[in-house]
Every structure is written in C-alpha cells, then in structure tokens.
C-alpha positions in Angstrom: 0.1 0.0 0.0 1.5 3.2 -1.0 1.5 6.3 1.6 0.7 8.4 -1.4 -2.9 6.7 -1.8 -3.6 7.3 1.9 -5.5 9.7 3.2 -5.2 11.0 7.1 -8.6 12.3 8.5 -8.2 14.6 11.4 -11.6 15.0 13.4 -11.4 18.2 15.3 -15.1 17.7 16.1 -17.9 19.8 17.4 -18.2 21.7 20.8 -15.7 20.5 23.2 -18.3 20.7 25.9 -16.4 18.6 28.4 -13.7 21.5 28.6 -16.0 23.7 29.8 -15.3 27.6 29.7 -12.1 26.7 27.9 -13.8 25.9 24.9 -16.6 28.6 24.6 -14.6 30.5 22.0 -12.0 28.1 20.6 -12.2 24.5 19.3 -10.8 21.9 21.6 -7.9 20.7 19.2 -6.7 24.5 19.4 -6.3 24.3 23.3 -2.6 25.1 24.4 -0.4 22.3 25.4 3.0 22.7 27.0 3.0 26.5 26.5 4.4 26.7 23.1 2.2 24.0 21.5 -1.5 23.2 20.8 -3.1 19.8 20.6 -4.0 19.8 17.1 -0.1 19.7 16.7 0.2 16.3 17.8 -1.8 14.3 15.0 -0.5 16.6 12.3 3.1 15.9 13.5 2.5 12.4 13.6 1.2 12.4 10.1 4.2 14.4 8.8 6.8 12.0 10.3 5.0 9.0 8.9 5.2 10.5 5.5 1.3 11.0 5.0 1.0 14.3 3.2 -2.7 14.3 2.4 -4.5 15.3 5.4 -8.1 16.1 5.7 -8.9 18.4 8.9 -12.5 18.2 9.7 -13.7 21.5 11.4 -16.9 22.7 12.7 -17.3 24.5 15.9 -15.0 27.7 16.4 -13.2 26.7 13.1 -11.4 29.9 12.9 -9.3 29.1 16.1 -7.8 26.0 14.2 -7.5 27.6 10.8 -5.1 30.4 12.5 -3.1 27.6 14.1 -2.6 25.4 11.4 -1.5 28.2 9.1 -2.3 26.4 5.9 -0.3 23.4 7.0 3.1 25.2 6.5 4.6 23.8 9.8 4.2 20.4 8.5 5.0 20.7 4.9 1.4 20.1 4.0 0.9 23.7 2.0 1.2 22.3 -1.4 -0.8 22.1 -4.9 -1.3 18.3 -4.6 -2.5 16.7 -1.5 -1.4 18.5 1.4 -3.9 20.1 4.0 -7.5 20.0 3.2 -10.2 21.7 5.3 -13.5 19.5 5.2 -16.6 21.0 6.5 -19.1 18.2 7.3 -22.8 19.0 6.0 -24.5 20.7 9.0 -27.8 19.7 9.9 -30.8 22.2 11.0 -30.0 23.6 14.6 -33.6 22.5 15.4 -32.5 18.8 14.9 -29.2 18.4 16.5 -27.6 20.6 19.0 -25.8 23.6 17.2 -26.5 22.1 13.7 -23.1 20.0 14.0 -22.4 16.4 13.5 -23.6 14.4 16.8 -20.4 12.1 16.9 -17.1 11.2 15.1 -19.1 8.3 13.2 -21.9 10.7 12.4 -19.3 13.2 11.0 -17.8 10.4 8.8 -21.0 9.7 7.4 -21.7 13.5 6.3 -18.4 13.2 4.4 -18.8 9.8 2.9 -19.3 11.2 -0.7 -15.9 13.2 -0.5 -14.1 9.9 0.9 -15.7 7.8 -2.1 -14.8 10.4 -4.6 -11.0 10.4 -3.3 -10.8 6.5 -4.1 -7.9 6.0 -1.6 -6.7 2.8 -0.6 -7.1 3.5 3.0 -8.2 6.3 5.4 -6.4 6.8 8.6 -9.1 8.4 11.1 -7.9 9.9 14.4 -9.1 12.3 17.2 -7.5 15.7 17.5 -7.2 16.1 21.3 -4.7 13.4 22.3 -1.1 13.5 23.2 1.2 10.8 21.8 3.7 9.9 19.0 3.0 7.2 16.6 4.4 5.9 13.3 1.1 5.4 11.3 3.2 3.4 8.5 3.6 0.8 11.3 -0.2 0.7 11.7 -0.8 0.8 7.7 1.7 -2.2 7.9 -0.6 -4.3 10.4 -3.6 -3.4 8.3 -2.0 -4.9 5.2 -0.6 -8.1 6.3 -3.9 -8.8 8.0 -5.9 -7.7 4.8 -8.2 -6.2 7.5 -11.0 -4.0 6.9 -10.6 -1.8 10.0 -7.5 -1.9 12.3 -7.8 -0.4 15.9 -4.9 1.1 17.4 -4.9 0.2 21.1 -3.0 1.1 24.1 -3.2 0.5 28.0 -4.6 2.7 30.8 -5.9 1.9 34.3 -8.9 0.0 34.7 -10.8 3.3 36.1 -9.9 5.3 33.1 -10.8 2.6 30.6 -14.4 3.0 31.7 -13.9 6.4 29.6 -13.1 4.7 26.8 -13.8 1.7 24.5 -12.1 -1.5 25.6 -10.7 -4.2 23.2 -9.8 -7.9 23.5 -8.0 -9.5 20.6 -6.7 -13.1 19.8 -2.8 -13.7 19.6 -3.2 -13.1 15.8 -4.5 -9.6 16.3 -8.3 -10.3 15.3 -10.5 -8.3 17.5 -13.1 -10.4 19.3 -14.6 -8.2 21.7 -15.3 -4.3 21.9 -17.1 -2.6 24.5 -17.7 1.2 24.4 -17.4 2.9 27.8 -18.2 0.0 29.9 -19.2 0.5 33.7 -16.7 -2.4 34.6 -14.1 -2.7 32.2 -12.7 -6.4 32.1 -9.3 -5.1 30.4 -7.0 -2.2 30.5 -6.5 -2.6 26.8 -8.5 0.6 25.2 -9.0 2.1 21.6 -6.6 4.9 21.3 -9.1 6.5 18.9 -6.8 6.1 15.8 -8.6 3.8 13.1 -7.5 2.5 9.6 -10.5 1.8 7.3 -11.0 0.2 3.8 -12.7 3.3 2.4 -15.4 1.0 0.3 -16.5 -1.1 3.5 -16.5 2.1 5.4 -19.0 3.8 3.1 -21.1 0.5 3.3 -21.0 0.5 7.1 -22.0 4.2 7.2 -24.9 4.0 4.7 -26.3 0.7 6.1 -26.2 1.9 9.8 -27.6 5.1 9.0 -30.5 3.5 6.7 -31.5 1.7 10.2 -32.4 5.1 11.9 -34.8 6.3 9.2 -36.5 8.8 9.1 -33.8 10.8 10.6 -31.0 10.0 8.0 -33.5 10.8 5.0 -34.6 14.0 6.7 -31.0 15.3 6.8 -31.0 15.4 10.8 -29.2 13.0 13.0 -28.0 10.1 11.5 -28.2 8.2 15.0 -24.5 7.0 14.4 -23.3 9.0 17.3 -19.4 8.0 18.1 -17.2 5.4 16.7 -18.0 3.1 19.5 -21.6 3.0 19.4 -22.5 1.4 16.1 -19.7 1.6 13.5 -16.8 -0.1 15.0 -19.1 -3.0 16.5 -20.4 -3.4 13.0 -16.8 -4.0 11.8 -15.9 -6.3 14.7 -18.8 -8.3 13.9 -17.7 -9.1 10.5 -14.4 -10.5 11.8 -12.0 -8.7 9.7 -10.9 -6.0 12.3 -7.3 -6.2 13.9 -5.5 -4.5 16.6 -2.3 -2.8 16.6 -0.6 -2.2 20.0 1.0 1.1 20.2 4.0 1.6 22.4 4.9 4.6 24.4 2.8 7.7 25.9 -1.0 8.1 25.1 -3.2 10.0 26.9 -7.0 11.6 25.6 -6.5 15.2 27.1 -10.0 16.1 26.3 -11.2 16.3 29.9 -9.8 18.8 32.5 -8.5 16.3 34.9 -6.6 14.3 31.6 -5.5 17.6 30.3 -3.8 18.7 33.6 -2.5 15.5 34.1 -0.8 15.3 30.6 0.9 18.4 31.6 2.2 17.2 34.9 3.4 14.1 32.8 5.2 16.4 30.3 6.9 18.0 33.4 8.0 14.8 34.7 9.6 14.0 31.3 7.2 11.0 30.2 5.8 13.2 27.2 8.5 13.9 24.2 7.7 16.8 22.3 11.3 17.5 21.4 12.7 14.2 20.3 15.0 15.4 17.5 14.1 12.3 15.5 10.2 13.0 15.8 9.7 16.5 17.0 6.2 18.1 17.5 6.0 20.8 15.1 3.9 23.9 15.6 3.1 27.3 14.6 3.8 30.2 16.9 4.4 33.7 17.0 7.9 34.9 17.7 8.5 36.1 21.2 11.7 37.2 23.4 13.1 34.6 25.6 11.5 34.1 29.2 12.9 36.2 31.8 13.4 34.7 35.5 14.1 37.9 37.6 16.4 37.7 40.9 14.6 36.2 43.8 12.3 34.2 41.5 11.7 30.5 42.4 11.0 27.9 39.5 10.8 24.3 40.3 9.9 21.5 38.2 7.8 23.8 35.6 7.9 24.8 32.2 8.4 28.5 31.2 7.3 29.8 27.6 9.0 32.5 25.5 7.9 36.1 26.6 7.0 35.1 30.2 8.4 37.0 33.3 8.9 35.4 36.4 9.3 37.4 39.5 7.4 34.9 42.1 7.3 31.4 42.7 6.4 28.8 40.2 6.2 25.0 41.2 5.1 21.9 39.2 3.3 24.4 36.5 3.4 25.4 33.0 3.5 28.9 32.2 2.4 30.0 28.9 3.9 32.8 26.2 3.9 36.5 27.9 2.8 35.4 31.2 3.8 37.6 34.2 4.1 36.0 37.8 4.6 39.1 40.0 7.1 39.2 43.1 5.4 37.5 45.8 2.8 35.7 43.8 2.9 31.8 43.9 1.6 29.3 41.2 1.6 25.5 42.1 0.3 22.5 40.0 -1.5 24.9 37.3 -1.4 25.5 33.9 -1.5 29.2 32.6 -2.2 30.3 29.2 -0.6 33.1 27.2 -0.5 36.6 28.1 -2.0 36.2 31.6 -0.9 38.4 34.8 -0.7 37.2 38.2 0.0 40.0 40.5 1.9 40.3 43.9 0.7 38.4 46.6 -1.8 36.2 44.7 -1.7 32.3 44.9 -3.0 29.9 42.3 -3.0 26.3 42.7 -4.6 23.4 40.9 -6.0 25.6 38.3 -6.1 26.1 34.4 -6.2 29.7 33.7 -7.1 30.8 30.4 -5.4 33.6 28.1 -5.5 37.3 29.2 -6.8 36.8 32.8 -5.7 39.0 35.5 -5.3 37.9 39.0 -5.5 40.6 41.4 -3.1 41.4 44.2 -3.4 39.2 47.2 -6.2 37.1 45.4 -6.5 33.4 45.8 -7.2 30.9 43.2 -8.0 27.1 43.6 -6.7 25.2 46.4 -5.3 21.6 47.3 -7.5 18.6 46.8 -7.3 16.1 49.0 -8.2 13.2 46.4 -5.8 11.3 43.7 -6.5 11.2 40.8 -7.9 14.7 41.2 -11.4 14.9 39.9 -13.0 17.4 37.3 -14.8 19.1 40.0 -11.6 19.9 42.1 -9.8 21.6 39.1 -10.5 25.4 39.2 -10.8 27.1 35.6 -10.8 30.5 34.6 -11.9 31.5 31.1 -10.5 33.6 28.8 -10.1 37.5 29.7 -11.7 36.9 33.3 -10.4 39.2 36.0 -10.2 38.3 39.9 -10.3 41.4 41.8 -7.5 42.3 44.6 -8.0 39.7 47.6 -11.0 37.9 46.1 -11.2 34.4 46.1 -11.9 31.6 43.7 -12.7 28.3 45.3 -11.3 25.1 44.6 -13.3 23.5 41.7 -15.1 26.7 40.6 -15.6 27.6 36.9 -15.4 31.4 35.9 -16.9 32.3 32.7 -14.7 34.1 30.1 -14.9 38.0 30.6 -16.3 37.5 34.2 -15.0 39.8 37.0 -14.8 37.9 40.2 -15.1 40.5 43.4 
C-alpha cells in the first residue's frame, strides 16, 4: 500500500463541552499544550513524520481558532498544490434537529463526508481524534492493516481500569483479530483501550455508514441526526462483528487530553519527562508567533516547571506550565497549574490546581483554587478561569469553580 494513496482524516469535532469554559470560543484541538504547542500539533506532526502528506482536517465548531493555528499546513509541509492539508466542512443539519446544527459524533461526521471519501478513491483512510497527546508512526499501523488484509485496524493502548471506563475496551486473539469491543463499559474487564486511531478500507467504511444510517430512518433521510453517534456506538461494532478487524498495539505515552483532569495530568506528565515533544527524530511541530526569551528575575523561584517564551517570572512557580507572555509578579505563587498566554498574576496572589486561560488578570492578594485531597484529581476539584476573566484584589475563587470568560470576580 503506497502512502501516496492514503488519506489522514483528523476529526477536530464539534463543541468540546467537557472542557467547559476553555472551549467557549475555541475548538478543543486549539487548546494550548506545554506552553508553546496546541493539541492539534500532535496528529499533524505524527502524520508528517509518517510520510502521509494528504490530510483532511474536519472542522466545525469555532473553526477559525484552528485555521489560524494550522497556518495552511506550513509547519508540517502540507501547504502544497497536490495533496497537502484540506479543510473539510461536514454538512451541517438544522439546529432544530441537532445541537448547534453540527455532527453528533465522530461516526456521524464520517457519514456526512462519505461522498468526499468515495470520490477520493484512496486505498485506506486513517481516522484520528485531534485532542490526544502521543507519538506514533502511522506507517507501522498501515503495515499491520495490510498484512492482515483487514477492513478495520484499531490502534490500542493501555491505561488504568478506572480510566478504561471512559474509553472503548478491546480484546483480541494472539493473531490480532479483535473479538471483543465494549464502548465505555461501567466495569471494564481489560485495561486495553482504543486510542481512537483507526485505519479503514474506504469502500467498506462507506457501506457501513450507509447501512447503519438506513436503520435510523426517518432521521437520516430528513438530513438530521443519523443516529450513528460516536465510533464506539455502532460503527466499530459493525466492523468487529464481520471478523476482519485487527488490533495494533502502540507503545509509548498516550493520553486523551479532552477532559480537565486528563488535560492537567498530561501537563504533569510533560513536566516529569514522560511526554516527548522535542525528540530530534520525531519533534512535535507547531506554528507560533515569535517572542523574546523568558525572563527569570532575581528572587524568583521556579521548580519542576516549564516557562514559555516571553514570560516574566518574579515570584514562585512550582510544578506548573507557564504560557507565553505570562507575568508572575513578586510575591505571587503558582503551583500545580497551567497558565495560558498573556495572563498576569499580580503580587501576593496564589494559584493552585487551576487552569487559567489567556489574558486573565488575577489581582493582588487574590486566591485561586486550592489543594484537593483525593488522587487522581477529579474534574470538580480543578479551578478553571475562562479567557479574559478578572479576579479582583484579595478576592477568592474556590477549588473546583468555573469562571466564565470575561467575568469579574470580586
């Protein structure tokens, strides 16, 4: 199978409601990661290094935030006349039929672009989510797919049993044939889960989508919700039942960073060195505006943290990721937190177990967040401040609070 006849489909999806106020004005894959990167950089970089140079980026909700970030595909050498990066806008439904008029899941999204897939005539399509953190050579997955003459290949990874209930679990025979697939089971029987990366034979994929959608009449015929939902609800089980689906076990780090607790955990893993973003043989590429180097002033304390370009640290930063242009004033303390670009944390303020969006101002002596007593940290114990929010002098934002973008907390 030639990589020249393989299409990578990156599903940037609809509204990332699980991330709350952080995705009110941006697509979830446009969320910053590690200060200088965005989540979308991971699938695009993996595709680039794997030699797959025809990439379809499926965008819907707040598409502008992604279009600006990917810069026409230039950082990944996808700005070309033939192949390259293509923005695919799935047909929207009436807003009266489905929330916001968008596709209601990643399988539903594939159904809406099935004619585009059919017209392309590729030998294989690789479909992936855009909010996961990992490195993977997709060429190895294609080799597994080809050797098994599979209709569908599921990339799998391992996680804790507790976390497995948030994913699809996969069981397979020694030869790789998938024999069991459970979508978000209440009591997982295995820690092997789908990493939401799939290789499909396009003709069989289209057959599956149309056959499944036809069973949900009259919705599919009226152009509203097809009922296909996410991949694990109907689409992948359809493939598994046919007996020609195989698993490809990936090695190395992987995390679904699409929930506040996993997003924060991914940053903690980055700080600890578990996430490789600057491997010289497989670097994560990105589009970033130029800024001066970070400044660490005399008297500042920075421990087990990442500080991005243009930041100025005069206070204390521990186990945190500080974004570009952030100012942490003298006497301010930031611990176990992620702070996005151009935020100002003024003298005497404290920020702990928080995710702070862009252009937030935290006033002198203010307190944001706190220290949760449970591990792993649940979503309700992470404080999130939306873009442009302001916390007044000496005000308090309690642990687990969500502050809407632009809101002033007094």
